[in-house]
C-alpha positions in Angstrom: 41.1 -2.3 -33.5 39.9 -1.4 -30.0 42.9 1.0 -29.6 42.6 2.5 -33.1 43.5 6.1 -33.5 44.3 8.3 -36.4 48.1 8.9 -36.7 47.6 12.4 -38.0 48.6 15.1 -35.5 45.7 16.7 -33.7 43.1 14.2 -35.0 40.1 13.6 -32.8 39.7 9.9 -31.6 37.0 8.0 -33.3 33.6 9.0 -31.8 35.1 11.7 -29.6 33.5 14.6 -31.4 30.0 13.1 -31.3 30.3 12.1 -27.6 31.4 15.6 -26.8 28.5 17.1 -28.7 26.0 14.8 -26.9 27.5 15.7 -23.5 27.2 19.5 -24.4 23.6 19.0 -25.5 22.7 17.1 -22.4 24.3 19.7 -20.1 22.4 22.5 -22.0 19.2 20.6 -21.6 19.7 19.9 -17.9 20.5 23.6 -17.3 17.3 24.6 -19.2 15.3 22.1 -17.3 16.6 23.2 -13.9 16.1 26.9 -14.8 12.5 26.2 -15.7 12.0 24.5 -12.3 13.5 27.5 -10.4 11.5 30.0 -12.5 8.2 28.3 -11.7 9.2 27.9 -8.0 10.2 31.5 -7.6 7.1 32.8 -9.5 4.9 30.7 -7.3 6.5 32.1 -4.1 6.1 35.6 -5.6 2.5 35.1 -6.3 1.9 33.7 -2.8 3.5 36.7 -1.3 1.5 39.2 -3.3 -1.8 37.5 -2.6 -1.0 37.2 1.1 0.0 40.9 1.4 -3.1 42.1 -0.6 -5.5 39.9 1.4 -4.1 41.0 4.7 -3.9 44.7 3.8 -7.5 44.7 2.5 -8.8 43.8 6.0 -10.4 40.6 4.7 -7.9 38.3 6.3 -8.7 39.7 9.8 -12.4 39.1 9.2 -12.1 35.6 7.8 -9.5 34.3 10.2 -12.0 34.7 13.0 -14.6 32.5 11.3 -14.8 28.8 10.5 -13.9 29.7 6.9 -10.3 29.9 8.1 -10.2 26.1 8.1 -11.2 26.0 4.5 -8.5 28.5 3.6 -5.9 26.6 5.7 -6.7 23.1 4.2 -7.4 24.2 0.6 -3.6 24.2 -0.4 -3.4 20.6 0.7 -6.2 19.6 -1.7 -4.2 21.1 -4.6 -1.1 19.3 -3.6 -3.0 16.0 -3.4 -4.4 16.6 -6.9 -1.0 17.3 -8.4 0.7 14.4 -6.5 -1.7 11.7 -7.3 -3.2 12.9 -10.6 -0.1 14.2 -12.4 -0.1 11.2 -14.8 -3.6 11.9 -15.9 -3.3 15.7 -16.1 -2.1 17.6 -19.2 0.9 19.9 -18.8 -1.4 22.9 -19.1 -3.7 21.6 -16.4 -0.8 20.9 -14.1 0.5 24.5 -14.6 -3.0 25.9 -13.9 -3.3 23.9 -10.7 0.2 25.0 -9.6 -0.7 28.7 -10.0 -4.1 28.2 -8.2 -2.2 26.4 -5.4 0.2 29.3 -5.0 -2.7 31.8 -4.9 -4.6 29.8 -2.3 -1.5 29.4 -0.3 -1.2 33.2 -0.3 -4.7 33.4 1.3 -3.6 30.9 3.9 -0.3 32.7 4.7 -1.9 36.1 5.0 -2.3 35.6 8.7 1.5 36.1 9.2 0.9 39.8 8.4 -1.6 40.0 11.2 0.9 38.4 13.7 4.4 39.6 12.8 5.8 43.0 11.8 6.6 43.7 8.2 10.4 44.2 8.7 10.8 40.9 10.6 8.9 39.1 7.8 11.2 40.7 5.2 14.3 39.8 7.2 13.2 36.2 7.6 12.3 36.0 3.9 15.8 37.1 2.8 17.4 34.8 5.4 15.4 31.9 4.1 16.2 32.8 0.4 19.9 32.9 1.2 19.9 29.5 3.0 17.7 28.0 0.2 20.1 29.1 -2.5 23.1 27.7 -0.7 21.4 24.4 0.1 20.0 24.0 -3.3 23.4 24.7 -4.9 24.9 22.0 -2.6 22.2 19.5 -3.7 22.8 20.2 -7.3 26.6 20.0 -7.3 27.4 17.4 -4.6 28.5 13.9 -5.8 27.3 12.4 -2.6 24.1 10.3 -3.0 21.5 11.9 -0.7 18.8 9.1 -1.2 19.2 7.6 2.3 19.4 11.0 3.9 16.2 12.0 2.1 14.4 8.9 3.4 15.4 9.9 7.0 14.2 13.4 6.4 10.8 12.4 5.0 10.3 10.1 8.1 11.2 13.1 10.2 8.5 15.3 8.5 5.9 12.6 9.3 7.0 12.7 13.0 6.9 16.5 12.9 3.3 16.5 11.7 2.3 14.2 14.5 4.1 16.5 17.0 2.3 19.5 15.6 -1.1 17.9 15.9 -0.3 16.8 19.5 0.7 20.3 20.4 -2.6 21.7 19.1 -4.0 20.1 22.3 -1.1 20.8 24.7 -0.4 24.3 23.5 3.1 24.3 24.9 5.2 27.3 23.9 8.4 25.4 24.7 7.4 22.4 22.6 6.4 24.8 19.8 10.0 26.2 19.7 11.4 22.7 19.5 9.1 21.8 16.7 10.1 25.0 14.8 13.8 24.2 15.3 13.4 20.7 14.0 11.2 22.0 11.1 13.9 24.4 10.0 16.5 21.6 10.0 14.3 19.1 8.2 13.3 21.4 5.4 16.8 22.7 5.0 17.9 19.1 4.4 15.0 18.4 2.1 16.0 21.4 0.0 19.3 19.8 -0.9 17.8 16.3 -1.3 14.9 17.5 -3.5 17.3 19.5 -5.7 19.4 16.4 -6.3 16.3 14.3 -6.9 14.9 16.8 -9.4 18.3 16.8 -11.3 18.2 13.0 -11.4 14.6 13.0 -12.8 15.9 14.8 -15.9 17.8 11.6 -16.9 14.4 9.8 -17.0 12.2 12.4 -18.6 14.4 14.1 -21.1 12.9 14.1 -24.6 9.5 12.8 -23.3 6.1 14.4 -23.1 6.3 14.2 -19.3 9.2 16.7 -19.0 6.8 19.7 -18.7 4.9 18.0 -15.9 8.2 17.0 -14.2 9.1 20.7 -14.1 5.9 21.5 -12.3 6.4 18.7 -9.8 10.0 19.8 -9.2 8.9 23.4 -8.6 6.2 22.3 -6.2 8.7 20.3 -4.1 11.1 23.2 -3.9 8.3 25.6 -3.2 7.1 23.5 -0.3 10.6 23.3 1.1 11.1 27.1 0.9 7.7 28.0 2.4 7.9 25.6 5.2 11.5 26.6 6.1 10.4 30.2 6.0 7.4 29.7 8.3 9.4 27.7 10.9 12.2 30.2 10.8 9.7 33.0 11.3 8.9 31.6 14.7 12.5 32.5 15.7 13.1 35.7 13.8 9.6 37.2 13.6 8.7 40.1 15.9 5.1 40.2 16.9 2.9 43.3 16.5 
């Protein structure tokens, strides 16, 4: 009975149609899930860019960045990330979405300083270079059959080391060391883009059909947003032309 098949020509093996239907439904659900992640991520980046440009062009950024308030603006995005990361289980989907948008807006205030340092054309060129690299790396992470888990662990450890190096360089103020940090930062967040994309795809297997899926979309968008923005900022150190 294990090898049973219908002798009629062209008949579908027992269970084949249903399995195919389930696979098609799963693929459609995965595509919808990933599209939602990318839509939130891209919308967040767009909101950040608009807020940063408006805040800088209004002249408020130049006034604020010379006061202690600049530290509040610089550290505020971290607070939103901490709330989402550690409180996502207790938050509703609507609350998580609101915090994500608030984070993107506050991040725009923090990043407005780049318009005071670099020229507009160099910022635009760096943005499109980052977007191109991000799309290629994310596509690789989505399609590769290689397990990037061990690679991701190494990258996360690298980010911790990078943060320590950045804090140390705040005291040494070495231009050469800053360039090394930027180069390593670009490589780390490029790798994390591929790793996070694969991880977000795998999360769908766990959350599909559950109430947590909406929040999983937000957390996935946040991860890719951070990869994109950090890669952009480090790359700007190389491609940006100062005013």
